[in-house]
C-alpha positions in Angstrom: -168.3 -134.1 -82.5 -169.3 -130.6 -81.5 -169.0 -131.7 -77.8 -165.3 -132.7 -78.5 -164.7 -129.3 -80.0 -166.3 -127.5 -77.1 -164.4 -129.6 -74.5 -161.1 -129.0 -76.5 -161.6 -125.3 -76.4 -162.3 -125.3 -72.6 -159.3 -127.5 -72.0 -157.1 -125.3 -74.1 -158.1 -122.2 -72.0 -157.8 -124.1 -68.7 -154.4 -125.7 -69.5 -152.9 -122.8 -71.4 -152.0 -124.9 -74.5 -152.9 -124.6 -78.1 -154.9 -127.5 -79.5 -153.9 -129.5 -82.6 -156.9 -130.6 -84.6 -156.8 -134.0 -86.3 -158.8 -134.5 -89.5 -162.3 -133.0 -89.8 -165.8 -133.8 -88.9 -167.8 -136.0 -91.2 -171.4 -137.1 -91.3 -172.2 -140.4 -89.6 -172.4 -143.4 -92.0 -174.5 -145.8 -89.9 -173.3 -148.7 -92.0 -171.7 -151.0 -89.3 -168.2 -151.3 -88.0 -166.3 -152.4 -91.2 -167.2 -149.6 -93.6 -167.1 -147.0 -90.8 -163.6 -148.2 -89.8 -162.4 -148.1 -93.4 -163.8 -144.5 -93.8 -162.2 -143.4 -90.6 -158.8 -145.1 -91.1 -156.9 -142.1 -92.6 -157.9 -139.8 -89.7 -157.2 -142.5 -87.2 -153.8 -143.1 -88.7 -153.1 -139.4 -88.4 -154.2 -139.4 -84.8 -151.9 -142.4 -84.1 -148.9 -140.6 -85.6 -149.6 -137.5 -83.6 -149.8 -139.4 -80.3 -146.6 -141.2 -81.2 -144.8 -137.8 -81.7 -146.1 -136.4 -78.4 -145.1 -139.5 -76.4 -141.7 -139.7 -78.1 -141.1 -136.1 -77.2 -141.7 -136.9 -73.5 -144.9 -135.0 -73.4 -148.4 -136.0 -72.3 -151.3 -136.2 -74.8 -154.6 -134.7 -73.7 -157.2 -135.6 -76.2 -160.9 -135.0 -76.7 -162.7 -137.2 -79.2 -166.2 -137.6 -80.5 -166.3 -141.4 -80.1 -164.5 -144.0 -78.1 -163.6 -145.7 -81.4 -160.8 -143.2 -81.9 -159.0 -145.1 -79.2 -158.4 -147.8 -81.8 -155.6 -145.4 -82.9 -154.3 -144.2 -79.5 -154.1 -147.4 -77.4 -151.7 -149.4 -79.6 -149.3 -146.4 -79.6 -149.5 -146.2 -75.8 -149.0 -149.9 -75.4 -146.0 -149.9 -77.7 -144.3 -147.0 -75.8 -145.5 -148.1 -72.3 -146.0 -151.8 -72.3 -146.5 -152.0 -68.5 -148.9 -149.2 -68.2 -152.5 -149.7 -67.1 -155.2 -148.5 -69.5 -157.9 -147.2 -67.2 -161.1 -147.3 -69.2 -163.9 -145.4 -67.4 -167.1 -146.3 -69.3 -170.6 -147.6 -68.8 -169.8 -150.3 -71.3 -167.0 -152.9 -71.5 -166.2 -152.2 -75.2 -164.7 -155.6 -75.5 -166.7 -157.4 -78.1 -165.2 -158.6 -81.4 -166.7 -158.6 -84.9 -167.6 -162.2 -84.2 -169.4 -161.5 -80.9 -171.0 -158.1 -81.4 -174.8 -158.0 -81.7 -175.0 -154.4 -82.7 -172.1 -154.1 -85.0 -171.1 -150.8 -83.2 -167.5 -150.0 -83.8 -167.1 -148.3 -80.4 -167.9 -151.6 -78.7 -164.9 -153.3 -80.3 -162.2 -151.0 -79.2 -160.3 -152.8 -76.5 -160.1 -156.2 -78.3 -159.1 -154.4 -81.5 -156.2 -152.6 -79.7 -155.3 -156.0 -78.3 -155.1 -157.6 -81.7 -158.0 -160.0 -81.2 -159.2 -158.8 -84.6 -157.4 -156.9 -87.3 -158.0 -153.1 -87.4 -155.1 -152.0 -89.6 -154.0 -149.7 -86.8 -151.9 -152.1 -84.8 -152.4 -154.1 -81.7 -150.1 -155.0 -78.8 -152.3 -154.0 -75.9 -152.5 -156.7 -73.2 -156.1 -157.0 -71.9 -154.6 -157.9 -68.5 -153.4 -154.3 -68.4 -156.9 -152.9 -68.9 -158.9 -151.8 -65.9 -162.6 -151.1 -66.6 -164.0 -148.6 -64.2 -167.8 -148.1 -63.9 -168.8 -150.6 -66.5 -172.3 -152.0 -65.9 -173.8 -152.7 -69.4 -171.7 -155.8 -70.2 -172.4 -158.3 -73.0 -172.0 -162.1 -72.4 -168.8 -162.4 -74.4 -167.3 -159.5 -72.6 -168.3 -161.0 -69.3 -166.4 -164.1 -70.2 -163.2 -162.1 -70.6 -163.8 -160.2 -67.4 -164.4 -163.4 -65.4 -161.1 -164.7 -66.8 -159.4 -161.6 -65.3 -158.5 -159.7 -68.5 -159.7 -157.0 -68.5 -160.2 -156.3 -64.7 -163.4 -154.7 -63.6 -163.8 -152.1 -60.9 -167.6 -151.9 -60.7 -169.6 -148.8 -59.5 -170.3 -148.8 -55.8 -168.8 -148.2 -52.4 -165.1 -147.8 -52.0 -164.5 -147.4 -55.7 -161.3 -145.3 -55.2 -159.8 -147.9 -52.9 -160.7 -150.8 -55.3 -159.3 -148.8 -58.2 -156.0 -148.2 -56.3 -155.7 -151.9 -55.7 -156.3 -152.6 -59.4 -153.7 -150.2 -60.8 -151.1 -150.5 -58.0 -148.1 -148.2 -58.7 -148.1 -148.7 -62.5 -148.2 -145.7 -64.9 -151.7 -145.1 -66.2 -153.3 -143.9 -69.4 -156.8 -142.8 -68.7 -159.8 -142.9 -71.1 -163.1 -141.3 -69.9 -166.4 -142.0 -71.7 -168.9 -139.5 -70.3 -171.5 -142.3 -70.1 -169.6 -143.6 -67.1 -171.5 -140.9 -65.2 -175.0 -141.4 -64.0 -177.5 -140.2 -66.7 -178.4 -136.5 -66.7 -175.1 -135.2 -65.2 -173.7 -134.3 -68.6 -175.2 -134.8 -72.0 -174.1 -138.0 -73.8 -175.8 -140.3 -76.3 -175.6 -143.7 -74.6 -176.8 -143.7 -71.0 -176.9 -146.5 -68.4 -178.4 -146.1 -65.0 -176.3 -146.7 -61.9 -173.3 -144.7 -62.9 -170.7 -142.6 -61.1 -171.4 -139.2 -59.6 -169.1 -136.3 -60.2 -167.7 -136.8 -56.7 -167.0 -140.5 -57.6 -165.3 -139.4 -60.8 -163.1 -136.8 -59.0 -162.2 -139.3 -56.3 -161.1 -141.8 -59.0 -159.1 -139.2 -60.8 -157.4 -138.1 -57.5 -156.5 -141.8 -57.0 -155.0 -142.2 -60.5 -153.2 -138.9 -60.2 -150.9 -140.4 -57.5 -149.4 -142.5 -60.3 -147.5 -141.4 -63.4 -150.2 -140.2 -65.8 -149.1 -140.9 -69.4 -152.1 -139.2 -70.9 -155.8 -138.6 -70.8 -158.5 -138.9 -73.4 -162.2 -137.8 -73.0 -165.0 -139.1 -75.3 -168.7 -138.9 -75.9 -169.6 -135.5 -74.5 -172.5 -134.1 -76.5 -173.1 -130.4 -77.2 -176.8 -129.4 -77.1 -176.3 -126.1 -78.9 -177.3 -124.1 -75.8 -173.9 -122.4 -75.3 -174.1 -121.4 -71.7 -175.5 -124.8 -70.6 -172.9 -126.6 -72.7 -170.0 -124.6 -71.2 -171.4 -125.2 -67.7 -171.5 -129.0 -68.3 -167.9 -129.0 -69.7 -166.8 -127.0 -66.7 -168.2 -129.3 -64.1 -166.8 -132.3 -66.0 -163.3 -130.7 -66.1 -163.6 -129.8 -62.4 -164.0 -133.5 -61.7 -161.0 -134.3 -63.9 -158.8 -131.6 -62.5 -156.6 -134.0 -60.4 -155.6 -135.7 -63.7 -155.1 -132.4 -65.5 -152.8 -131.3 -62.7 -150.9 -134.6 -62.8 -150.2 -134.2 -66.6 -148.0 -131.3 -66.0 -145.9 -133.4 -63.6 -145.6 -136.4 -65.9 -142.6 -137.2 -68.1 -140.1 -135.1 -66.3 -142.5 -132.2 -65.9 -142.6 -131.7 -69.7 -145.2 -129.3 -70.9 -148.6 -130.9 -71.8 -149.5 -130.8 -75.5 -153.3 -130.6 -76.2 -154.7 -132.6 -79.0 -158.3 -132.3 -80.1 -160.0 -134.8 -82.4 -163.4 -134.1 -84.1 
């Protein structure tokens, strides 16, 4: 959560926008997906309403969030307003389990299926998994693999020609981009869940440059940790944002060149 605040402050300065803070930081419950979702629902509902207002105003949401689970609020709103958009999910994990298939009970691993209405979140559904493009996923559970092999969501695995494969997957569709920092190779930036074989910063920037050729509806960044060493934390945030810069530039051109509105979530 401190990483989200740090990144929000750095984005605010870089983009020249004032952040809107949604809800407040709370201590982790570590009780499993159901009680955690129930406790977070008021804040997530507030986030969904904020994203709705931004999109309806023709603006582009730029969001930092502590956990990927916050996307349970954002994705249904994006899908409702832009039903043909591609949700580009850069993450080491597929986040496509359901309460019936999850082994860990981790809420962040249920996001895409929840937003698609495969289980009831209380925050809406409507996302088509066929519009989801997983980028960089490599820690994939068996039930998630079944969905991917059926083609929904699509997988753009790490490796050579990633940008070209990503371009083929998104075509000329509008894109809404989610970045979990664990999509990067471990050690590049601090994040809690690490998986070997990830993207380099150059890979990430190349992917962002590819996506920036399309209409960029919005961007959300999750799972950056703050270590408490201020100079090191700022350096990590800076190199991450440098890699994301093509998307940040594209936001100012999206939606009729409307001014970007920054949103920061604890």
